[in-house]
PDBQT receptor file of N, H, CA, C and O in Angstrom, charges set to zero:
ATOM      1  N   MET A   1      84.000 127.604 139.444  1.00  0.00    +0.000 N 
ATOM      2  CA  MET A   1      83.112 128.839 139.838  1.00  0.00    +0.000 C 
ATOM      3  C   MET A   1      83.799 130.332 139.867  1.00  0.00    +0.000 C 
ATOM      4  O   MET A   1      84.883 130.548 140.411  1.00  0.00    +0.000 OA
ATOM      5  N   GLU A   2      83.137 131.170 139.309  1.00  0.00    +0.000 N 
ATOM      6  H   GLU A   2      82.257 130.995 138.868  1.00  0.00    +0.000 HD
ATOM      7  CA  GLU A   2      83.878 132.675 139.658  1.00  0.00    +0.000 C 
ATOM      8  C   GLU A   2      83.136 133.652 140.137  1.00  0.00    +0.000 C 
ATOM      9  O   GLU A   2      81.917 133.744 139.990  1.00  0.00    +0.000 OA
ATOM     10  N   LEU A   3      83.913 134.489 140.783  1.00  0.00    +0.000 N 
ATOM     11  H   LEU A   3      84.903 134.415 140.903  1.00  0.00    +0.000 HD
ATOM     12  CA  LEU A   3      83.454 135.560 141.493  1.00  0.00    +0.000 C 
ATOM     13  C   LEU A   3      82.307 136.147 140.804  1.00  0.00    +0.000 C 
ATOM     14  O   LEU A   3      81.255 136.300 141.424  1.00  0.00    +0.000 OA
ATOM     15  N   ARG A   4      82.390 136.418 139.840  1.00  0.00    +0.000 N 
ATOM     16  H   ARG A   4      83.245 136.294 139.336  1.00  0.00    +0.000 HD
ATOM     17  CA  ARG A   4      81.394 137.306 138.871  1.00  0.00    +0.000 C 
ATOM     18  C   ARG A   4      79.711 136.168 138.688  1.00  0.00    +0.000 C 
ATOM     19  O   ARG A   4      78.557 136.567 138.844  1.00  0.00    +0.000 OA
ATOM     20  N   ASP A   5      80.177 134.720 138.319  1.00  0.00    +0.000 N 
ATOM     21  H   ASP A   5      81.114 134.396 138.192  1.00  0.00    +0.000 HD
ATOM     22  CA  ASP A   5      78.987 133.852 138.763  1.00  0.00    +0.000 C 
ATOM     23  C   ASP A   5      78.339 134.244 139.869  1.00  0.00    +0.000 C 
ATOM     24  O   ASP A   5      77.111 134.229 139.777  1.00  0.00    +0.000 OA
ATOM     25  N   ILE A   6      78.863 134.635 141.020  1.00  0.00    +0.000 N 
ATOM     26  H   ILE A   6      79.860 134.647 141.094  1.00  0.00    +0.000 HD
ATOM     27  CA  ILE A   6      78.050 134.749 142.078  1.00  0.00    +0.000 C 
ATOM     28  C   ILE A   6      77.634 136.239 142.233  1.00  0.00    +0.000 C 
ATOM     29  O   ILE A   6      76.701 136.559 142.970  1.00  0.00    +0.000 OA
ATOM     30  N   GLY A   7      78.247 137.005 141.624  1.00  0.00    +0.000 N 
ATOM     31  H   GLY A   7      79.005 136.745 141.026  1.00  0.00    +0.000 HD
ATOM     32  CA  GLY A   7      77.481 138.526 141.305  1.00  0.00    +0.000 C 
ATOM     33  C   GLY A   7      76.493 138.422 140.832  1.00  0.00    +0.000 C 
ATOM     34  O   GLY A   7      75.491 138.991 141.264  1.00  0.00    +0.000 OA
ATOM     35  N   TRP A   8      76.518 137.412 139.478  1.00  0.00    +0.000 N 
ATOM     36  H   TRP A   8      77.333 136.950 139.128  1.00  0.00    +0.000 HD
ATOM     37  CA  TRP A   8      75.502 137.532 138.944  1.00  0.00    +0.000 C 
ATOM     38  C   TRP A   8      74.227 136.864 139.263  1.00  0.00    +0.000 C 
ATOM     39  O   TRP A   8      73.136 137.318 138.919  1.00  0.00    +0.000 OA
ATOM     40  N   ALA A   9      74.398 135.746 139.946  1.00  0.00    +0.000 N 
ATOM     41  H   ALA A   9      75.284 135.378 140.225  1.00  0.00    +0.000 HD
ATOM     42  CA  ALA A   9      73.234 134.679 140.757  1.00  0.00    +0.000 C 
ATOM     43  C   ALA A   9      72.978 135.975 142.012  1.00  0.00    +0.000 C 
ATOM     44  O   ALA A   9      71.775 136.180 142.173  1.00  0.00    +0.000 OA
ATOM     45  N   LEU A  10      73.633 136.611 142.653  1.00  0.00    +0.000 N 
ATOM     46  H   LEU A  10      74.610 136.445 142.522  1.00  0.00    +0.000 HD
ATOM     47  CA  LEU A  10      72.814 137.304 143.441  1.00  0.00    +0.000 C 
ATOM     48  C   LEU A  10      71.881 138.552 142.779  1.00  0.00    +0.000 C 
ATOM     49  O   LEU A  10      70.979 139.095 143.417  1.00  0.00    +0.000 OA
ATOM     50  N   GLY A  11      72.253 138.920 141.379  1.00  0.00    +0.000 N 
ATOM     51  H   GLY A  11      72.986 138.480 140.861  1.00  0.00    +0.000 HD
ATOM     52  CA  GLY A  11      71.510 139.946 141.050  1.00  0.00    +0.000 C 
ATOM     53  C   GLY A  11      70.213 139.644 140.593  1.00  0.00    +0.000 C 
ATOM     54  O   GLY A  11      69.385 140.541 140.433  1.00  0.00    +0.000 OA
ATOM     55  N   GLU A  12      69.904 138.176 140.316  1.00  0.00    +0.000 N 
ATOM     56  H   GLU A  12      70.577 137.447 140.447  1.00  0.00    +0.000 HD
ATOM     57  CA  GLU A  12      68.848 137.581 139.906  1.00  0.00    +0.000 C 
ATOM     58  C   GLU A  12      68.245 137.308 140.952  1.00  0.00    +0.000 C 
ATOM     59  O   GLU A  12      67.133 136.804 140.796  1.00  0.00    +0.000 OA
ATOM     60  N   LEU A  13      68.629 137.484 142.072  1.00  0.00    +0.000 N 
ATOM     61  H   LEU A  13      69.533 137.894 142.199  1.00  0.00    +0.000 HD
ATOM     62  CA  LEU A  13      67.503 137.307 143.284  1.00  0.00    +0.000 C 
ATOM     63  C   LEU A  13      66.667 138.647 143.232  1.00  0.00    +0.000 C 
ATOM     64  O   LEU A  13      66.945 139.677 142.619  1.00  0.00    +0.000 OA
ATOM     65  N   SER A  14      65.553 138.369 144.041  1.00  0.00    +0.000 N 
ATOM     66  H   SER A  14      65.327 137.532 144.539  1.00  0.00    +0.000 HD
ATOM     67  CA  SER A  14      64.445 139.419 144.755  1.00  0.00    +0.000 C 
ATOM     68  C   SER A  14      65.367 140.455 145.144  1.00  0.00    +0.000 C 
ATOM     69  O   SER A  14      66.568 140.201 145.238  1.00  0.00    +0.000 OA
ATOM     70  N   ALA A  15      64.864 141.696 145.397  1.00  0.00    +0.000 N 
ATOM     71  H   ALA A  15      63.888 141.902 145.320  1.00  0.00    +0.000 HD
ATOM     72  CA  ALA A  15      65.767 142.662 146.429  1.00  0.00    +0.000 C 
ATOM     73  C   ALA A  15      65.572 142.255 147.675  1.00  0.00    +0.000 C 
ATOM     74  O   ALA A  15      66.319 142.731 148.529  1.00  0.00    +0.000 OA
ATOM     75  N   ASN A  16      64.342 141.107 148.165  1.00  0.00    +0.000 N 
ATOM     76  H   ASN A  16      63.735 140.719 147.472  1.00  0.00    +0.000 HD
ATOM     77  CA  ASN A  16      64.130 141.277 149.409  1.00  0.00    +0.000 C 
ATOM     78  C   ASN A  16      65.366 139.827 150.018  1.00  0.00    +0.000 C 
ATOM     79  O   ASN A  16      66.053 139.689 151.030  1.00  0.00    +0.000 OA
ATOM     80  N   HIS A  17      65.140 139.009 148.811  1.00  0.00    +0.000 N 
ATOM     81  H   HIS A  17      64.582 139.121 147.989  1.00  0.00    +0.000 HD
ATOM     82  CA  HIS A  17      65.916 137.709 149.585  1.00  0.00    +0.000 C 
ATOM     83  C   HIS A  17      67.800 137.944 149.192  1.00  0.00    +0.000 C 
ATOM     84  O   HIS A  17      68.725 137.294 149.677  1.00  0.00    +0.000 OA
ATOM     85  N   ARG A  18      67.865 138.798 148.429  1.00  0.00    +0.000 N 
ATOM     86  H   ARG A  18      67.113 139.326 148.035  1.00  0.00    +0.000 HD
ATOM     87  CA  ARG A  18      69.163 139.587 148.349  1.00  0.00    +0.000 C 
ATOM     88  C   ARG A  18      69.487 139.779 149.571  1.00  0.00    +0.000 C 
ATOM     89  O   ARG A  18      70.215 139.077 150.273  1.00  0.00    +0.000 OA
ATOM     90  N   ASP A  19      68.782 141.027 149.912  1.00  0.00    +0.000 N 
ATOM     91  H   ASP A  19      68.191 141.598 149.342  1.00  0.00    +0.000 HD
ATOM     92  CA  ASP A  19      69.212 141.588 151.151  1.00  0.00    +0.000 C 
ATOM     93  C   ASP A  19      69.601 140.927 152.059  1.00  0.00    +0.000 C 
ATOM     94  O   ASP A  19      70.711 141.007 152.586  1.00  0.00    +0.000 OA
ATOM     95  N   ALA A  20      68.603 140.102 152.376  1.00  0.00    +0.000 N 
ATOM     96  H   ALA A  20      67.701 140.037 151.947  1.00  0.00    +0.000 HD
ATOM     97  CA  ALA A  20      68.780 139.096 153.554  1.00  0.00    +0.000 C 
ATOM     98  C   ALA A  20      69.762 137.880 153.431  1.00  0.00    +0.000 C 
ATOM     99  O   ALA A  20      70.088 137.282 154.456  1.00  0.00    +0.000 OA
ATOM    100  N   VAL A  21      70.202 137.528 152.307  1.00  0.00    +0.000 N 
ATOM    101  H   VAL A  21      69.937 138.014 151.474  1.00  0.00    +0.000 HD
ATOM    102  CA  VAL A  21      71.157 136.541 152.247  1.00  0.00    +0.000 C 
ATOM    103  C   VAL A  21      72.527 137.757 152.499  1.00  0.00    +0.000 C 
ATOM    104  O   VAL A  21      73.384 137.712 153.381  1.00  0.00    +0.000 OA
ATOM    105  N   LEU A  22      72.411 138.496 151.722  1.00  0.00    +0.000 N 
ATOM    106  H   LEU A  22      71.715 138.534 151.006  1.00  0.00    +0.000 HD
ATOM    107  CA  LEU A  22      73.860 139.556 152.079  1.00  0.00    +0.000 C 
ATOM    108  C   LEU A  22      74.027 139.785 153.747  1.00  0.00    +0.000 C 
ATOM    109  O   LEU A  22      75.099 139.818 154.353  1.00  0.00    +0.000 OA
ATOM    110  N   LEU A  23      72.720 139.929 154.303  1.00  0.00    +0.000 N 
ATOM    111  H   LEU A  23      71.849 139.902 153.811  1.00  0.00    +0.000 HD
ATOM    112  CA  LEU A  23      72.993 140.178 155.652  1.00  0.00    +0.000 C 
ATOM    113  C   LEU A  23      73.378 139.199 156.648  1.00  0.00    +0.000 C 
ATOM    114  O   LEU A  23      73.979 139.406 157.702  1.00  0.00    +0.000 OA
ATOM    115  N   ALA A  24      72.818 137.754 156.024  1.00  0.00    +0.000 N 
ATOM    116  H   ALA A  24      72.330 137.585 155.168  1.00  0.00    +0.000 HD
ATOM    117  CA  ALA A  24      73.275 136.399 156.940  1.00  0.00    +0.000 C 
ATOM    118  C   ALA A  24      74.718 136.281 156.619  1.00  0.00    +0.000 C 
ATOM    119  O   ALA A  24      75.556 136.091 157.501  1.00  0.00    +0.000 OA
ATOM    120  N   GLY A  25      74.954 136.371 155.615  1.00  0.00    +0.000 N 
ATOM    121  H   GLY A  25      74.273 136.525 154.899  1.00  0.00    +0.000 HD
ATOM    122  CA  GLY A  25      76.434 136.211 154.815  1.00  0.00    +0.000 C 
ATOM    123  C   GLY A  25      77.520 137.309 155.656  1.00  0.00    +0.000 C 
ATOM    124  O   GLY A  25      78.712 137.040 155.808  1.00  0.00    +0.000 OA
ATOM    125  N   LYS A  26      76.964 138.406 156.094  1.00  0.00    +0.000 N 
ATOM    126  H   LYS A  26      75.996 138.624 155.970  1.00  0.00    +0.000 HD
ATOM    127  CA  LYS A  26      78.086 138.911 156.648  1.00  0.00    +0.000 C 
ATOM    128  C   LYS A  26      78.106 138.643 158.311  1.00  0.00    +0.000 C 
ATOM    129  O   LYS A  26      78.917 139.261 159.002  1.00  0.00    +0.000 OA
ATOM    130  N   GLY A  27      77.173 137.695 158.904  1.00  0.00    +0.000 N 
ATOM    131  H   GLY A  27      76.515 137.193 158.343  1.00  0.00    +0.000 HD
ATOM    132  CA  GLY A  27      77.425 137.365 160.048  1.00  0.00    +0.000 C 
ATOM    133  C   GLY A  27      76.291 138.262 161.071  1.00  0.00    +0.000 C 
ATOM    134  O   GLY A  27      76.433 138.217 162.293  1.00  0.00    +0.000 OA
ATOM    135  N   VAL A  28      75.457 138.860 160.601  1.00  0.00    +0.000 N 
ATOM    136  H   VAL A  28      75.341 138.897 159.608  1.00  0.00    +0.000 HD
ATOM    137  CA  VAL A  28      74.509 139.994 161.363  1.00  0.00    +0.000 C 
ATOM    138  C   VAL A  28      73.715 138.930 161.778  1.00  0.00    +0.000 C 
ATOM    139  O   VAL A  28      73.508 137.963 161.045  1.00  0.00    +0.000 OA
ATOM    140  N   SER A  29      73.000 139.090 163.523  1.00  0.00    +0.000 N 
ATOM    141  H   SER A  29      73.168 139.875 164.119  1.00  0.00    +0.000 HD
ATOM    142  CA  SER A  29      72.281 138.363 164.173  1.00  0.00    +0.000 C 
ATOM    143  C   SER A  29      71.011 138.153 163.099  1.00  0.00    +0.000 C 
ATOM    144  O   SER A  29      70.898 138.685 161.995  1.00  0.00    +0.000 OA
ATOM    145  N   ILE A  30      70.101 137.228 163.743  1.00  0.00    +0.000 N 
ATOM    146  H   ILE A  30      70.193 136.795 164.639  1.00  0.00    +0.000 HD
ATOM    147  CA  ILE A  30      68.800 137.141 162.844  1.00  0.00    +0.000 C 
ATOM    148  C   ILE A  30      68.044 138.598 163.480  1.00  0.00    +0.000 C 
ATOM    149  O   ILE A  30      67.564 139.519 162.820  1.00  0.00    +0.000 OA
ATOM    150  N   GLU A  31      68.108 138.480 164.784  1.00  0.00    +0.000 N 
ATOM    151  H   GLU A  31      68.499 137.731 165.320  1.00  0.00    +0.000 HD
ATOM    152  CA  GLU A  31      67.458 139.705 165.566  1.00  0.00    +0.000 C 
ATOM    153  C   GLU A  31      68.042 140.957 164.882  1.00  0.00    +0.000 C 
ATOM    154  O   GLU A  31      67.155 141.627 164.354  1.00  0.00    +0.000 OA
ATOM    155  N   ASP A  32      68.995 141.346 164.775  1.00  0.00    +0.000 N 
ATOM    156  H   ASP A  32      69.716 140.801 165.204  1.00  0.00    +0.000 HD
ATOM    157  CA  ASP A  32      69.730 142.849 163.987  1.00  0.00    +0.000 C 
ATOM    158  C   ASP A  32      69.313 142.832 162.757  1.00  0.00    +0.000 C 
ATOM    159  O   ASP A  32      68.677 143.783 162.302  1.00  0.00    +0.000 OA
ATOM    160  N   ALA A  33      69.667 141.531 161.889  1.00  0.00    +0.000 N 
ATOM    161  H   ALA A  33      70.183 140.758 162.258  1.00  0.00    +0.000 HD
ATOM    162  CA  ALA A  33      68.747 141.994 160.591  1.00  0.00    +0.000 C 
ATOM    163  C   ALA A  33      67.597 141.784 160.464  1.00  0.00    +0.000 C 
ATOM    164  O   ALA A  33      67.137 142.177 159.392  1.00  0.00    +0.000 OA
ATOM    165  N   ALA A  34      66.870 141.279 161.179  1.00  0.00    +0.000 N 
ATOM    166  H   ALA A  34      67.244 140.959 162.050  1.00  0.00    +0.000 HD
ATOM    167  CA  ALA A  34      65.062 141.577 160.892  1.00  0.00    +0.000 C 
ATOM    168  C   ALA A  34      64.914 142.970 161.230  1.00  0.00    +0.000 C 
ATOM    169  O   ALA A  34      64.221 143.757 160.584  1.00  0.00    +0.000 OA
ATOM    170  N   CYS A  35      65.678 143.296 162.404  1.00  0.00    +0.000 N 
ATOM    171  H   CYS A  35      66.242 142.657 162.928  1.00  0.00    +0.000 HD
ATOM    172  CA  CYS A  35      65.388 144.866 162.753  1.00  0.00    +0.000 C 
ATOM    173  C   CYS A  35      65.575 145.742 161.570  1.00  0.00    +0.000 C 
ATOM    174  O   CYS A  35      64.750 146.606 161.274  1.00  0.00    +0.000 OA
ATOM    175  N   GLN A  36      66.829 145.485 160.788  1.00  0.00    +0.000 N 
ATOM    176  H   GLN A  36      67.499 144.783 161.029  1.00  0.00    +0.000 HD
ATOM    177  CA  GLN A  36      67.653 146.459 159.928  1.00  0.00    +0.000 C 
ATOM    178  C   GLN A  36      66.073 146.733 159.114  1.00  0.00    +0.000 C 
ATOM    179  O   GLN A  36      65.344 147.725 159.150  1.00  0.00    +0.000 OA
ATOM    180  N   LEU A  37      65.888 145.222 158.283  1.00  0.00    +0.000 N 
ATOM    181  H   LEU A  37      66.480 144.417 158.253  1.00  0.00    +0.000 HD
ATOM    182  CA  LEU A  37      64.899 145.081 157.348  1.00  0.00    +0.000 C 
ATOM    183  C   LEU A  37      63.591 145.626 157.413  1.00  0.00    +0.000 C 
ATOM    184  O   LEU A  37      62.887 145.954 156.458  1.00  0.00    +0.000 OA
ATOM    185  N   ALA A  38      63.207 145.727 159.175  1.00  0.00    +0.000 N 
ATOM    186  H   ALA A  38      63.779 145.461 159.951  1.00  0.00    +0.000 HD
ATOM    187  CA  ALA A  38      61.754 145.814 159.548  1.00  0.00    +0.000 C 
ATOM    188  C   ALA A  38      60.886 145.116 159.173  1.00  0.00    +0.000 C 
ATOM    189  O   ALA A  38      59.811 145.489 158.703  1.00  0.00    +0.000 OA
ATOM    190  N   ILE A  39      61.428 143.510 159.417  1.00  0.00    +0.000 N 
ATOM    191  H   ILE A  39      62.301 143.208 159.799  1.00  0.00    +0.000 HD
ATOM    192  CA  ILE A  39      60.435 142.552 159.045  1.00  0.00    +0.000 C 
ATOM    193  C   ILE A  39      60.714 141.490 160.180  1.00  0.00    +0.000 C 
ATOM    194  O   ILE A  39      61.845 141.334 160.640  1.00  0.00    +0.000 OA
ATOM    195  N   PRO A  40      59.315 140.570 160.718  1.00  0.00    +0.000 N 
ATOM    196  CA  PRO A  40      59.691 139.710 161.614  1.00  0.00    +0.000 C 
ATOM    197  C   PRO A  40      60.984 138.819 161.589  1.00  0.00    +0.000 C 
ATOM    198  O   PRO A  40      61.765 138.891 160.641  1.00  0.00    +0.000 OA
ATOM    199  N   GLU A  41      61.191 137.980 162.651  1.00  0.00    +0.000 N 
ATOM    200  H   GLU A  41      60.556 137.922 163.421  1.00  0.00    +0.000 HD
ATOM    201  CA  GLU A  41      62.405 137.180 162.357  1.00  0.00    +0.000 C 
ATOM    202  C   GLU A  41      62.327 136.149 161.732  1.00  0.00    +0.000 C 
ATOM    203  O   GLU A  41      63.317 135.699 161.154  1.00  0.00    +0.000 OA
ATOM    204  N   GLY A  42      61.077 135.507 161.703  1.00  0.00    +0.000 N 
ATOM    205  H   GLY A  42      60.273 135.872 162.172  1.00  0.00    +0.000 HD
ATOM    206  CA  GLY A  42      60.747 134.536 161.011  1.00  0.00    +0.000 C 
ATOM    207  C   GLY A  42      60.715 134.893 159.449  1.00  0.00    +0.000 C 
ATOM    208  O   GLY A  42      61.218 134.087 158.668  1.00  0.00    +0.000 OA
ATOM    209  N   THR A  43      60.230 135.891 159.045  1.00  0.00    +0.000 N 
ATOM    210  H   THR A  43      59.821 136.546 159.680  1.00  0.00    +0.000 HD
ATOM    211  CA  THR A  43      60.299 136.213 158.057  1.00  0.00    +0.000 C 
ATOM    212  C   THR A  43      61.610 136.275 157.282  1.00  0.00    +0.000 C 
ATOM    213  O   THR A  43      61.754 135.866 156.130  1.00  0.00    +0.000 OA
ATOM    214  N   PHE A  44      62.753 136.954 158.206  1.00  0.00    +0.000 N 
ATOM    215  H   PHE A  44      62.637 137.287 159.142  1.00  0.00    +0.000 HD
ATOM    216  CA  PHE A  44      64.124 137.116 157.606  1.00  0.00    +0.000 C 
ATOM    217  C   PHE A  44      64.654 135.866 157.443  1.00  0.00    +0.000 C 
ATOM    218  O   PHE A  44      65.408 135.652 156.494  1.00  0.00    +0.000 OA
ATOM    219  N   LYS A  45      64.272 134.699 158.509  1.00  0.00    +0.000 N 
ATOM    220  H   LYS A  45      63.660 134.873 159.280  1.00  0.00    +0.000 HD
ATOM    221  CA  LYS A  45      64.785 133.124 158.321  1.00  0.00    +0.000 C 
ATOM    222  C   LYS A  45      64.361 132.836 156.806  1.00  0.00    +0.000 C 
ATOM    223  O   LYS A  45      65.196 132.565 155.943  1.00  0.00    +0.000 OA
ATOM    224  N   SER A  46      62.968 132.922 156.559  1.00  0.00    +0.000 N 
ATOM    225  H   SER A  46      62.290 133.142 157.260  1.00  0.00    +0.000 HD
ATOM    226  CA  SER A  46      62.259 132.189 155.399  1.00  0.00    +0.000 C 
ATOM    227  C   SER A  46      63.030 133.118 154.048  1.00  0.00    +0.000 C 
ATOM    228  O   SER A  46      63.303 132.512 153.012  1.00  0.00    +0.000 OA
ATOM    229  N   ARG A  47      63.277 134.321 154.155  1.00  0.00    +0.000 N 
ATOM    230  H   ARG A  47      63.055 134.813 154.997  1.00  0.00    +0.000 HD
ATOM    231  CA  ARG A  47      63.999 134.797 153.081  1.00  0.00    +0.000 C 
ATOM    232  C   ARG A  47      65.159 134.125 152.998  1.00  0.00    +0.000 C 
ATOM    233  O   ARG A  47      65.213 133.429 151.983  1.00  0.00    +0.000 OA
ATOM    234  N   VAL A  48      66.237 134.066 153.781  1.00  0.00    +0.000 N 
ATOM    235  H   VAL A  48      66.193 134.631 154.605  1.00  0.00    +0.000 HD
ATOM    236  CA  VAL A  48      67.366 133.840 153.675  1.00  0.00    +0.000 C 
ATOM    237  C   VAL A  48      67.174 132.202 153.357  1.00  0.00    +0.000 C 
ATOM    238  O   VAL A  48      67.783 131.841 152.350  1.00  0.00    +0.000 OA
ATOM    239  N   ALA A  49      66.531 131.307 153.958  1.00  0.00    +0.000 N 
ATOM    240  H   ALA A  49      66.037 131.600 154.776  1.00  0.00    +0.000 HD
ATOM    241  CA  ALA A  49      66.697 129.811 153.262  1.00  0.00    +0.000 C 
ATOM    242  C   ALA A  49      66.041 129.861 151.812  1.00  0.00    +0.000 C 
ATOM    243  O   ALA A  49      66.295 128.984 150.985  1.00  0.00    +0.000 OA
ATOM    244  N   ARG A  50      65.229 130.871 151.553  1.00  0.00    +0.000 N 
ATOM    245  H   ARG A  50      65.023 131.583 152.224  1.00  0.00    +0.000 HD
ATOM    246  CA  ARG A  50      64.447 130.856 149.920  1.00  0.00    +0.000 C 
ATOM    247  C   ARG A  50      65.791 131.164 149.249  1.00  0.00    +0.000 C 
ATOM    248  O   ARG A  50      66.425 130.377 148.547  1.00  0.00    +0.000 OA
ATOM    249  N   GLY A  51      66.152 132.476 149.578  1.00  0.00    +0.000 N 
ATOM    250  H   GLY A  51      65.637 133.116 150.148  1.00  0.00    +0.000 HD
ATOM    251  CA  GLY A  51      67.455 132.776 148.708  1.00  0.00    +0.000 C 
ATOM    252  C   GLY A  51      68.471 131.877 148.299  1.00  0.00    +0.000 C 
ATOM    253  O   GLY A  51      68.774 131.551 147.151  1.00  0.00    +0.000 OA
ATOM    254  N   ARG A  52      69.011 131.477 149.491  1.00  0.00    +0.000 N 
ATOM    255  H   ARG A  52      68.765 131.742 150.424  1.00  0.00    +0.000 HD
ATOM    256  CA  ARG A  52      69.967 130.471 149.296  1.00  0.00    +0.000 C 
ATOM    257  C   ARG A  52      69.953 129.350 148.617  1.00  0.00    +0.000 C 
ATOM    258  O   ARG A  52      70.925 128.793 148.105  1.00  0.00    +0.000 OA
ATOM    259  N   MET A  53      68.445 128.888 148.604  1.00  0.00    +0.000 N 
ATOM    260  H   MET A  53      67.655 129.340 149.020  1.00  0.00    +0.000 HD
ATOM    261  CA  MET A  53      68.233 127.775 147.610  1.00  0.00    +0.000 C 
ATOM    262  C   MET A  53      68.094 128.145 145.907  1.00  0.00    +0.000 C 
ATOM    263  O   MET A  53      68.531 127.485 144.965  1.00  0.00    +0.000 OA
ATOM    264  N   ARG A  54      67.473 129.191 145.886  1.00  0.00    +0.000 N 
ATOM    265  H   ARG A  54      67.118 129.728 146.652  1.00  0.00    +0.000 HD
ATOM    266  CA  ARG A  54      67.710 129.987 144.619  1.00  0.00    +0.000 C 
ATOM    267  C   ARG A  54      69.139 130.131 144.013  1.00  0.00    +0.000 C 
ATOM    268  O   ARG A  54      69.449 129.745 142.886  1.00  0.00    +0.000 OA
ATOM    269  N   LEU A  55      69.985 130.747 144.925  1.00  0.00    +0.000 N 
ATOM    270  H   LEU A  55      69.733 131.061 145.841  1.00  0.00    +0.000 HD
ATOM    271  CA  LEU A  55      71.184 131.191 144.669  1.00  0.00    +0.000 C 
ATOM    272  C   LEU A  55      72.011 129.796 144.085  1.00  0.00    +0.000 C 
ATOM    273  O   LEU A  55      72.707 129.808 143.070  1.00  0.00    +0.000 OA
ATOM    274  N   ARG A  56      71.797 128.704 144.875  1.00  0.00    +0.000 N 
ATOM    275  H   ARG A  56      71.231 128.694 145.699  1.00  0.00    +0.000 HD
ATOM    276  CA  ARG A  56      71.989 127.113 144.888  1.00  0.00    +0.000 C 
ATOM    277  C   ARG A  56      71.921 126.903 143.322  1.00  0.00    +0.000 C 
ATOM    278  O   ARG A  56      72.829 126.771 142.502  1.00  0.00    +0.000 OA
ATOM    279  N   LYS A  57      70.410 126.914 143.162  1.00  0.00    +0.000 N 
ATOM    280  H   LYS A  57      69.672 127.021 143.829  1.00  0.00    +0.000 HD
ATOM    281  CA  LYS A  57      69.831 126.324 141.909  1.00  0.00    +0.000 C 
ATOM    282  C   LYS A  57      70.703 127.025 140.616  1.00  0.00    +0.000 C 
ATOM    283  O   LYS A  57      71.102 126.380 139.646  1.00  0.00    +0.000 OA
ATOM    284  N   LEU A  58      70.889 128.345 140.801  1.00  0.00    +0.000 N 
ATOM    285  H   LEU A  58      70.565 128.869 141.589  1.00  0.00    +0.000 HD
ATOM    286  CA  LEU A  58      71.189 129.441 139.587  1.00  0.00    +0.000 C 
ATOM    287  C   LEU A  58      72.677 129.329 139.575  1.00  0.00    +0.000 C 
ATOM    288  O   LEU A  58      73.249 129.799 138.591  1.00  0.00    +0.000 OA
ATOM    289  N   ILE A  59      73.593 128.621 140.787  1.00  0.00    +0.000 N 
ATOM    290  H   ILE A  59      73.128 128.239 141.586  1.00  0.00    +0.000 HD
ATOM    291  CA  ILE A  59      74.844 128.681 140.282  1.00  0.00    +0.000 C 
ATOM    292  C   ILE A  59      75.163 127.020 139.727  1.00  0.00    +0.000 C 
ATOM    293  O   ILE A  59      76.028 126.764 138.889  1.00  0.00    +0.000 OA
ATOM    294  N   GLU A  60      74.370 126.095 140.313  1.00  0.00    +0.000 N 
ATOM    295  H   GLU A  60      73.668 126.303 140.993  1.00  0.00    +0.000 HD
ATOM    296  CA  GLU A  60      74.212 124.581 139.744  1.00  0.00    +0.000 C 
ATOM    297  C   GLU A  60      73.996 124.771 138.474  1.00  0.00    +0.000 C 
ATOM    298  O   GLU A  60      74.853 124.142 137.853  1.00  0.00    +0.000 OA
ATOM    299  N   ASP A  61      72.951 125.576 137.440  1.00  0.00    +0.000 N 
ATOM    300  H   ASP A  61      72.255 126.087 137.944  1.00  0.00    +0.000 HD
ATOM    301  CA  ASP A  61      72.727 125.378 136.302  1.00  0.00    +0.000 C 
ATOM    302  C   ASP A  61      73.619 126.159 135.200  1.00  0.00    +0.000 C 
ATOM    303  O   ASP A  61      73.575 127.363 134.948  1.00  0.00    +0.000 OA
ATOM    304  N   ARG A  62      74.375 125.250 134.653  1.00  0.00    +0.000 N 
ATOM    305  H   ARG A  62      74.412 124.272 134.857  1.00  0.00    +0.000 HD
ATOM    306  CA  ARG A  62      75.491 125.965 134.022  1.00  0.00    +0.000 C 
ATOM    307  C   ARG A  62      74.892 126.696 132.792  1.00  0.00    +0.000 C 
ATOM    308  O   ARG A  62      75.324 127.746 132.315  1.00  0.00    +0.000 OA
ATOM    309  N   ASP A  63      73.750 125.923 132.322  1.00  0.00    +0.000 N 
ATOM    310  H   ASP A  63      73.400 125.070 132.709  1.00  0.00    +0.000 HD
ATOM    311  CA  ASP A  63      72.742 126.825 131.303  1.00  0.00    +0.000 C 
ATOM    312  C   ASP A  63      72.376 128.308 131.431  1.00  0.00    +0.000 C 
ATOM    313  O   ASP A  63      72.470 129.156 130.544  1.00  0.00    +0.000 OA
ATOM    314  N   ALA A  64      71.915 128.485 132.771  1.00  0.00    +0.000 N 
ATOM    315  H   ALA A  64      71.839 127.796 133.491  1.00  0.00    +0.000 HD
ATOM    316  CA  ALA A  64      71.482 129.740 133.063  1.00  0.00    +0.000 C 
ATOM    317  C   ALA A  64      72.684 130.761 133.421  1.00  0.00    +0.000 C 
ATOM    318  O   ALA A  64      72.397 131.957 133.454  1.00  0.00    +0.000 OA
ATOM    319  N   ARG A  65      73.732 130.446 133.634  1.00  0.00    +0.000 N 
ATOM    320  H   ARG A  65      73.966 129.474 133.607  1.00  0.00    +0.000 HD
ATOM    321  CA  ARG A  65      74.796 131.184 133.720  1.00  0.00    +0.000 C 
ATOM    322  C   ARG A  65      75.150 132.088 132.370  1.00  0.00    +0.000 C 
ATOM    323  O   ARG A  65      74.974 131.670 131.226  1.00  0.00    +0.000 OA
ATOM    324  N   PRO A  66      75.715 133.490 132.724  1.00  0.00    +0.000 N 
ATOM    325  CA  PRO A  66      76.209 134.185 131.563  1.00  0.00    +0.000 C 
ATOM    326  C   PRO A  66      77.471 133.943 130.974  1.00  0.00    +0.000 C 
ATOM    327  O   PRO A  66      78.486 133.829 131.661  1.00  0.00    +0.000 OA
ATOM    328  N   LEU A  67      77.466 133.839 129.480  1.00  0.00    +0.000 N 
ATOM    329  H   LEU A  67      76.642 133.931 128.922  1.00  0.00    +0.000 HD
ATOM    330  CA  LEU A  67      78.751 133.251 128.889  1.00  0.00    +0.000 C 
ATOM    331  C   LEU A  67      80.166 134.193 129.604  1.00  0.00    +0.000 C 
ATOM    332  O   LEU A  67      81.320 133.910 129.284  1.00  0.00    +0.000 OA
TER     333      LEU A  67
């Protein structure tokens, strides 16, 4: 896996999922991240979970990655 693959996969996420995953990856607390995105905490957690699941699928699917 190369760094460009991760960048590409992040670009394939919706903006909502990407923002949530990036905030979680930076270690921002659930409370602070939800406040920054102006969404409920449960919505933030859901977006992180779904975004991570989509990232995993994109990264594992070698046929989906750019050459």
